[in-house]
N, C-alpha and C positions, 0 to 999 in steps of 0.2 A: 311684900312678904318674900323671904329668902327660901330657896329650895336647897341651900347648901347646909349639910349636916355638920361638917367639921372640916378642918384642914387635916389631910392624911398623908403620911409618909409613903412615897412611892416604892420604898424598899421593904420596910418592916411592917407597914400598916398601922403604926401607932397614930392615934388621933389627937388633935389639939383644938383649942378654942379658935374661933375665927378672928384672930388678931393679926398684927403686923409681924408675922413670924414665917420663916422660910426654910429652916433647917431642923431636922429631927434631933432631939436631944439624946436619943438612944443610939442611933446608927449613923447620924449625920447625913442621912438621905434627904432629898428635896421634898418639900411639902406641896400638895396641890389640893384644890377644892374637891370635896366629895359630896355628891348630890343624892337626894332622895328621888330616884328615877321613877319609882312607883307613883309617888305623889305628882311628879311632873307629867307622867303619862295620863293621869286623870284630868289634869288642868289645861294641857296644851292641845292645840289642834291646828290643822292647816288653815281653817277658816278664821280662827282667832288671830293667828299670825298675819294673814292677808289683810285683816281689818286695821292693822296698825301702821304707824308712820314708816316710811322707807328709810330706816336707819338700823343700826345694830340692836337697838332696844326692842325691836319687834320679837326678838328671841329671848326676852328677859328671864323666862323661867330657867334658862340654861346658862345664866350669867351670875357671877358670885357677888351680888350686891343685895342689900337688905330692903331698900325702899325704891321709890320711883322718882326721886329728886336727882336726876342724872346730870352730870357735868358733860354736856354734849355740844358739839358743833355740827350736828347732823351727819356724823361719820357713817360710812357703810353704804350698803346697797349700790355698790359700784357696778359698772357695766360688765356683763359677760358677753363677749363678742365671738360670734362664729367666724373663725379665722380661715376662710376658704382660700384666699390667695396665698397666705403663708402655708396652709396645708398642702396646696398643689405643689409648691416648691419642695416640700419635704416628703411628698407622697402620702400624706395623711388625709383621710376622708372625713373625720369627725373631730377636728381640732377646734378648741375654744381657748380664748385668752381672757383671763380675769384681770381687768385693768384697775388696779388700786391707786393709780396716779390721780384718780378722780376724788380722792378724799380731801378734807379741808386743808391740811398742810401737805398734801400730795404724796402720801405714802401710807402703807398699811399700819404704821405705828399709831395712827390716830385711833384705831380700834382698841389697841391694848391700853393706851394712855387714857382713853375715855373711861374704861372700866377701872383701871388702877386709881385714877384721880377721884372718881365717884366714891370708890371704897375708902380712899384716904380721907375724904371729907366726912364720911360716915363714922370713921374711927377717931375723928377730932384733930387731924393734922392740919397745920397751917402752912407747911412748907413742902413743896414738891421738888424732887431731885432725880437725877439719873446719871449713869455713865453711858456715853453714846458714841456711835460711829457716824452720826449725822442726822438721820431721819428722826430718831427718837429725841434728839435735842430740839428739833423744830416742834415736835408734838408736845413735849413737856413744857416748853416755853409758851406755846399757844394755849394749851388747856389749863395750865396754871394761871395764866392771865385771865382766862375766861372765868375761873373759879375765884379770882381775887387772892390767890395764894402767893407766897414768896417762892422764888424758883432759883435753884442752883443746878447748873448744867455743866457737866465735866466732859470734855472731848479731847482727842489727840490734837496737838497743836498744828498738825499738818493737814487738817481736814479741808475738803474742797470749799472754795470761797462761797459758792452758792448755798451750801448748807450752813456755813457760819452766818451769812447774812440772813438766811431763813430762820435762824434762832434769835439773832440780835434784834430783829425788828420788833419782837415781843418784849424786849427790855428785861431779860433775865440776868442773873449773875452767871456769866459764861466764863468758865475756867478752862483754858487750854493747857494741857499737860504734855510735857516733853517726853513722850513715850507712846507705845501702841495701845490698842484698846484694852488688852489684858492688863497692862500696867495701870491704865486709868481705872479699870474696874477694881483692881486690888486696893487702890487709894480710896475709892468710894466705899468699899466695904469697911475700911477703917473709919471713914467719916460717919458712915451710917451707924457704927457701933458707939460713937461718941455723942452725936447730935440726934435729937428726936425728930428726924425728918422722914418723910415718906419717899424713899428711893424706889421708884416704880419697878425697876428690874433687880432689886435686891430684897429688902424686907417686904415689899408689896408684890413680889414676883408670883406668888400663888394666885393672886387675883388678876394681875397684869397679863399673864400668859393666856388666861382663858379668853381674852378678847380675840385672839387669833382664830378661835373656833368659828367665829362668825363668817369668815371667808368660806368655810365648808358649808355652813348653813345656807348662805346666799346662793352658792353655786348649785346646791341641790334644789333649792326652790326655783332658781332661774332655769334649770334644766327640766322643769316640769315635775318636781318632787321625786327626783331620783338621783342617786349618786353617780359620778362619772366612773368610768372603768379604770382609768389611770390618771395620775397627776404628777406634774413636774414642779418641784418647789425649790426655790433658792435657800441655801443653808448658811447661816452664820452661827448662832448659838445652837441651832437645831430645834428650838422651841416651836417655830412656825410649822415645820414639817410634822412634828408629833401632834400638834394641836389641830391641824387640818384633818389628820387621820382620826383623832379623838372626836372631832365635831361630827364627822360622818357616822362614826359608831354610835354616838349619842342620838342622832336623828333616827337611826335604825332601832335603837333600844326603846325609844318612846313611841315608836310606831308611825313616825312622820314620813319615812321613806322605806321602800322594800329592802330586805336584806341583800347584800351584795359584797363580794370580795373586791376590794380596791387595791390596785398596785400603786405603791408610792415610790417616786424617784427623786433623788437628791441632786441638786445642781450646785457646784462650787467652782470657785476660781482656782486654777492650778497653783497660784501663788499663795493660797491659803486653803488647803483641802484636806484637813485631818480626817474628816468623816469619809470622804470618797477614797482617800488613800487606804484607810482601814478596810473599807468594803472590798476594794480591789485586791487587797492583801489577804482577804478571807479571814479576818480577825475581828473579834467583838470588842476590842479595845483600840483606842487611837492614841497617837503620840502628838502632844502639843507642838505647834510650829510657830515660827516667827513670820508674820504676814508680809508678803511682797507682791501686791497686786493693785491694779487701778480700781478694782471693786472694793472700795474702802468700807462700804456698808456691810460687806460680808467678811471683813478682815478680823475675825475672832479666831486666834490660833489655839485657844484652849476652850472649846465650846462647852457651856454648862450642861446642855442637853445632848451632847454628842453621842453618848452611850445609848440614850433612848431613841435618838434618830436612827442609829445603826440597828437597834432592835426592831424598830418599826419597819425599816426597809426589809429586813430579813423575814419578819412575820407576814409581810404582804407580798412576798415574792417580787419585790421591786428591784431597784438598782440605784446606781450613782455614777455621775460623770463629772468631769472637770473641764474648764476652758481656759486657754491662755489669754493674755491681754489682747493680742491681735484678734483672736476669735471672739472675745467679748465685744470689741468694737464692731466687728462684722455682724454680730448678733443684734446689736442696737440698730445698726443701719438696715438690716434685713427686716426687722419688725416694723420700723418706720416706713420703709419702702413698700411693704406689702399690705400693712394694716393701718397705717397712719397713726401709730402710737410711738411716741418718743419716750423710751424707757431710760432709766438711769443704768449705771454699770451692772447693778444686780440683775436687772431685767435682761441685759446683754448676756449675762451668765446663764440665765434660764433658757433663753432662745438658742444660744450656742450649744448648750448641753442637750436641749430638746433635739436639735439637728443631729448631733452625734449619736444620741440614743436611737433616733429613727433610722439613721444610716446603718447602724450596727445590728439592727433587728431586735434590740432590747425592748422596744415599744411595739405593741400591736398597732399597725398603721390604720386599721379600720375601727379600732375601739374609740369610744368617747373619751377624749383626752383633754385635760385642762392644764394650761401652763399659767403660773401665777406671776404677774408683773407687779412688783411691790412698791415702785416709786418712779417719779418723773425724771426724765433726762435733763430738764431745766436746771436741776441741782448739780449735775455732773458734766457740764458742757465741755470742760477741759479735756475730757477723755476722747471726744470725737472731733474737736475743733480742727485738728490738723489732718483729718482723714475725710474731708468733704470736698465737693466741687467748689471752685472759686466763683465769685460773682462775675457775671458778664456785664461789663460796663459799656454803654453805647451813648451816642448823641441822641437828642430827642426828636428823631425823625424816622419815617418808614424805611428809607434807604439804609440807614445804619442798622435798623432792626433786621432787615432781610439779609444784609451783608454779613451779619453775625451768624447766619446759618442756624437759627434757632427753630425754624419751621421745617418740618419734614418735606422733602421734595414730592 
């Protein structure tokens, strides 16, 4: 049973049937799922959620699907780690890291694709497609395979090798486009207009984006049914940031967690930072940019939800920061050295910006803070390969080992 009443325009409020539609016909605003929260409040409870499997579908009442025949690889319920060692380095006493590297294809995109592909099957589609900066390509290829669907995945042709292999292993139709993500996305919008395919981040976007809320749901549950005080979220399209905020608001609305004001902070790479640049310029509009950063998974120069991300930051008294390529590399290494988590470049952006926000005083260092790590560094090894210690090679005997001075005196 679905608790979604309709698809609703975020600008003018016009409502539509729950089909594969993503743009308002009246004002061209984006559509999103509108729920019957009163009905949800009567049917949902902490006890009911706790009795279910440890995946995103434990929050089924707040997800935009009709039935319970989920297309799933058991995504979600990833670790929330108390990051004490990292916190000490940054002077933060209540720092947590949400590690979404632990998902089936090793990124948070499994959450959104699980929801989008499930809804696509409900609507009768046989082909799953996407425009991707990498992680989404892996997820669509994998979840489409799981569902037995045909798959068309469009990527910039210069994508990291690990992400290309991570998609090809599932045997999709992988199309490399000579252009950046924004150009890939424009092509996919044309393709979506001609072919009756379920493009997860185009015509299926109202359903797809809702999957990101589960990061907020899990965090609140793992914190003992309470929201964090402040969150640091990497920003590409801006959807993840807005949906994490929405997820917390929904949990409050249906009575699962106490009311609380949460501050939301955006993390971007300085080589692609339209949202952060707009925030620092104190404007509510952003100017599209041409990406130039090692954080390719965040390289969206014209973010679809950029305006809403800016609005969320402003409404929550949050902030935004950016990190250079060298700072991103240091962020990856810092998280790995202190907490044993190897994050991709987007995670390096999160940690580098977390560090800068803490040092500037923008973050409350004693507040419960959650930093979101959205993908594994195994996909972006090129970014750090030339910035690590070399291997110490020795002969196979004790004298050689001790002569190498590897043991402290």
